[in-house]
N, C-alpha and C positions, 0 to 999 in steps of 0.2 A: 471514328477510326483513327488509330495512331499512325502518323506518317513518319515518325522518327525511325531512323536506321540505327541499329545497335552499333556501338563503338567498334566492336570486333570486325563487323562487316566493312565499316569505313576504313579501318586500318589494313585489313587483309585484301581489299579490292585490287589495289595496284599490283599486288604480288601474285595474283592468280596466273597471269601470263608466264611469269618466271617459273612457277611450280609446274604449269602445264608443259613448258619446254623441257624442264628438268626430267619429268616423268617420261616424256616422249624420247628424249635422248637416252635415258636409262633403259628403256625397252629396246632400242636399237643396239645399244652397247651390250646388253645382256644377251640378245640374240646373236650378236657377232661373236662373243666369247664362248657361248654354249655350242653353237653350230659351226663356227668358223666361216659362215656365209650369211650375209645379211638377207639375201633373197627378197621375199615379199615385204619385209619390214622396211626396206629402203624406200620404195615408192610411197608407202604409207607415211613414213617420216616426212617426206616433202609435201605430201598432200595435206597433212594436218598442220604443218608449220604455219601456214597463213592464219590459222585460227588464233595463234598467239598474237599476231598483229591486230586482229579483230578485238581480242580481249583488251589489249592496250588502248585501242581507240575508244572502246566503251568506257573504260576507267577514266580516260582523259576527258571525254565528253561529260561524264558525271561530275568531275571536278570543276570543269568550266561552268556548268549549270549552277553548281553550288556557289562558286565565286561570283557569278552574275547576280544571283539572288541576294547574296550578302552585300554586294556593291549597291544594288538597288535599295536595300534596307538602310544602308549607311546614308545614301542620298536623301531618303525620306526623313531620317533623323536629323540630318544637317539642315534641311529645309524647315523643319519644325522649330529649330533653335532661332532662326532669323526672324 
């Protein structure tokens, strides 16, 4: 089984929260412009906003795991040279 993550997914991962917030804000702004009243979109906006922070946390956690794996690999290689 191939555990490699495609380059696109690696590059796009940290931008998912930004795009999510952008779409969420766009929905609220569109509703405001079209109806003149935010109404039920306003609570939904604030209820889903924490998901953006969750997405950021997931992206940062993945980056930290990758850095730790690379650091461990570098340590192994340096020990092998001695």
